[in-house]
N, C-alpha and C positions, 0 to 999 in steps of 0.2 A: 392253074397251075401250082397255085399256094396252098389248095387245100391237099393236092397229090402230094407235092413236097411234105407236108406236116404228116401224112400218114407213112409215108417211104421213111422218113426220119424217125418216127416212132418204131417202125418195123426193125430199121438198123440196131436202135438203141436196146431193145428186146433181143435181138437176136445175139449182140453183143454181151448181153447178160447172160446167155443162155449156151454159151459155148462156141461162141462164133457161128451162130446159125445165119444163112442169107435172110434177106427179107421174103423171098419167095416162099422158104420154108418156113419161116414165122407166120406169113399170111395163110399158108395152106392148115398150119396148125392151130391157126386161129377158127378158121372156118370148122374145122373138124370139133373144137371145141364148143362152137355154138350149133353143134348137131348136125351141120352138113356132110356130105359125102363130097367131098371134089372129086372132081377126074381131070386132073394135071395134064396136059399134051408135055411129049416127049419125043423129039426127032432122034436121039440118039443115047448113048448109053450115059454119058456125062449128064444130060437134064434128066434121065432116070434116076440115076443117083441121086441126084441133088433134089427132086421131089421126094426121094424115100428118106432123105433128112428130116422131113417133116414128121416123121412117124418115131416113135420111142421116147416121147417126152411129151410134157403137157405144159400150155401157157399158164401163167398161174393167174388167179383171180383179179390180183391188182394191173396187171398187163393185159388183161382182156378187157376192164374196163377202161384202161388208158387209150387203148384202140378202139374201142367202142366210142369214146369220146373224141378224138381227131376225125373221126372217119362220117363225118356229115354230109349228107347230099342235101343241096339247096337249101343249108341253112336250118332243116328242118328234121329229117329222119335219119336214122343212123342204117348203116348196111344190114342190120338185121332186120329192118323192118321195110326192105325192098328186095325182090325176087331179081336176079340179074341173069339175062339169056345172051349167048354170043349170037351175032349176025342180025 
């Protein structure tokens, strides 16, 4: 959980410095900046609107690097070097 907490703290910091974006908006924007096409789930209008808040802005290079630095898996690989699949 320490590693997760570090990533969430960085997502919050970046969100605060980008107009109060939520951690999920920052995470989605981060994925987009890395060339992925995320398909977030939404069960209601509020969730869909929150997901849409990931669009219309771009995470800057310094924040992209900061997130990459804290998002280490098993002490070796960053998120960009591993594919995730639900289920």
